[in-house]
Each structure stands twice: as C-alpha cells, then as structure tokens.
C-alpha positions in Angstrom: 108.3 77.9 24.7 107.4 75.2 22.2 103.8 74.5 21.4 102.4 71.3 20.1 100.3 71.8 17.0 97.8 69.1 16.2 95.8 69.4 13.0 92.1 69.0 13.5 89.7 67.6 11.0 86.1 68.7 11.1 83.8 65.7 11.1 80.5 67.5 11.4 78.3 68.5 14.3 78.5 66.3 17.5 75.1 64.9 18.5 74.2 62.9 21.6 71.9 60.0 21.0 69.2 59.4 23.6 69.3 56.0 25.3 67.0 53.4 23.8 63.4 53.4 25.1 62.5 50.7 27.5 60.3 48.0 26.2 59.4 44.4 27.1 61.9 43.1 24.5 65.0 44.9 26.0 64.3 44.7 29.7 66.4 42.2 31.7 64.5 39.2 33.0 64.0 39.6 36.8 64.4 36.5 39.0 61.2 35.2 40.7 60.5 36.5 44.2 61.8 34.3 47.0 59.5 31.8 48.5 58.3 32.1 52.1 60.5 29.1 53.1 63.6 30.8 51.5 62.8 34.1 53.4 62.3 32.2 56.7 65.7 30.4 56.2 67.4 33.7 55.3 66.0 35.4 58.5 67.1 32.4 60.5 70.6 32.7 59.1 70.6 36.5 60.0 69.5 35.7 63.5 72.2 33.1 63.9 74.8 35.8 63.1 73.3 38.1 65.8 73.4 35.3 68.3 77.2 34.8 68.2 78.0 35.7 71.8 81.3 37.6 71.5 81.2 38.5 75.2 81.2 34.8 76.2 83.0 33.4 73.2 80.4 30.7 72.7 78.7 29.6 69.4 75.0 29.0 69.5 73.0 25.9 68.8 69.3 25.9 67.9 66.7 23.6 69.3 62.9 23.3 69.1 60.3 22.7 71.8 56.8 21.6 70.7 54.1 22.2 73.2 50.9 20.3 72.6 49.3 20.7 76.1 46.7 23.4 76.6 48.2 24.0 80.1 50.2 27.2 80.8 53.7 27.3 79.4 55.4 27.8 82.7 58.1 30.1 81.3 59.2 33.6 82.3 60.9 35.6 79.5 62.8 38.9 79.8 64.2 41.4 77.3 67.9 41.6 76.9 70.0 43.9 74.8 72.0 42.2 72.1 74.4 43.2 69.4 73.0 44.2 66.1 74.3 43.5 62.6 76.1 46.8 62.3 78.8 48.2 64.6 77.2 50.0 67.5 73.7 48.7 66.6 71.7 46.9 69.3 68.6 44.7 69.2 66.2 43.4 71.9 66.6 39.7 72.4 64.0 37.6 74.2 65.6 35.4 76.8 64.3 32.6 79.1 64.6 34.0 82.6 63.0 31.2 84.6 61.0 27.9 84.2 58.2 26.5 86.3 59.3 23.1 87.6 57.4 20.5 85.8 55.8 23.1 83.4 55.2 22.5 79.7 58.3 24.3 78.6 60.6 22.5 81.0 59.1 19.1 80.0 59.8 20.0 76.4 63.5 20.6 77.1 63.7 24.4 77.3 66.6 25.7 79.3 67.1 29.0 81.2 69.2 31.5 79.3 68.0 30.3 75.9 67.1 33.0 73.3 63.6 32.7 71.8 64.0 32.9 68.0 60.7 31.8 66.5 57.1 31.2 67.6 55.2 28.9 65.2 57.6 30.0 62.5 57.4 33.7 63.1 60.6 35.4 64.1 60.9 37.4 67.3 64.0 39.2 66.2 62.2 42.2 64.7 59.3 42.5 67.1 61.3 42.5 70.4 60.0 41.4 73.8 56.5 42.9 73.7 55.9 41.6 70.2 57.0 38.1 71.3 54.6 38.3 74.2 51.8 39.2 71.9 52.7 36.4 69.5 52.7 33.9 72.4 49.3 35.1 73.6 47.8 34.6 70.2 49.6 31.4 69.2 47.6 28.2 68.6 48.6 24.7 69.8 50.6 22.7 68.9 53.0 25.5 69.7 56.5 25.3 68.1 59.1 27.4 69.8 62.6 27.6 68.4 65.4 28.6 70.8 69.2 29.1 70.7 71.7 28.4 73.5 75.5 28.2 73.8 76.8 25.0 72.3 77.0 22.4 75.1 75.1 24.5 77.6 72.7 22.7 79.9 71.6 25.7 82.0 71.6 29.4 81.7 74.5 30.1 83.9 76.6 31.5 81.0 74.0 34.2 80.6 73.7 35.3 84.2 74.8 38.8 84.8 
C-alpha cells in the first residue's frame, strides 16, 4: 500500500477568538414596529386566505354594513367550522344564519350565509363565535360590520348544508 506523505509546518498554537461583544455601534438597525393600520390590513389579508371556500369553489368578496340605528340588529349568527391556515387545522367562523325582515342588518345589505369578519375594526377570526357575540354586545354605534360572501352571491344558499 502506498501512503501519501504531506509535510506539515508548525505555525504555532491554534486559538479561537471570541465573537465581538455586542454594542450599540455594531447592532443591526431594527425596522420600526408595524402601525395598527398595517396590522389590521395584514390580519384582513390572512382572513381572506382562510375564506377561500374550496368546498364550493367560490372566491369571497368583502362588504361593509354600517348600523347607525339604536334598534336591535335583527341578525342571528351561528358558529361554523372553517379551514385554518395549516393542513388539517380548523377555525371557528361566525356566519349569518338568519335576518329579521326589515331589521337594521337587512336594511344595511347584510345577506344570509355571509361570514362576519370585523366588528368596529376588531377581527372575529381569533375570538370565534362567543368572542364575536361579546364584541357585538359591547359595541358602540355607529356599528361597522365587515362581512365576506361568495363573489356574486345574493343569498346564503351556497352555504346551506
């Protein structure tokens, strides 16, 4: 067998140098925190992704209903299981089950089957049905409700089970 002989030259003892100490001069500059408006838009974009209805094949459109009357809303909501962001993950959606004829929400253009997304700018996605009900009970007027429904839908028949 042949062996490879490589001459080695001793260059002194090997020493590891510690990393430089952190100081204000060598720290990277961090970006400013996002504004509340940016966060709200980001959350809205996330919710739009959740609301793509793969089982019906419909894209969703958003709309707003502004309620100024102090009368009852005339809306019945129900929890409905939806698809989460990750495979196999679920979330609780808040869906319009029924409207009182001539009620505040019906006069404002709300349709049965719509998903309730925001109540006065606060998302309902992370609080679920019960949290949405609590937000509605404590909400002041004018009340701004943001919904999503299938593109082109005029009623909730696409969501009926």
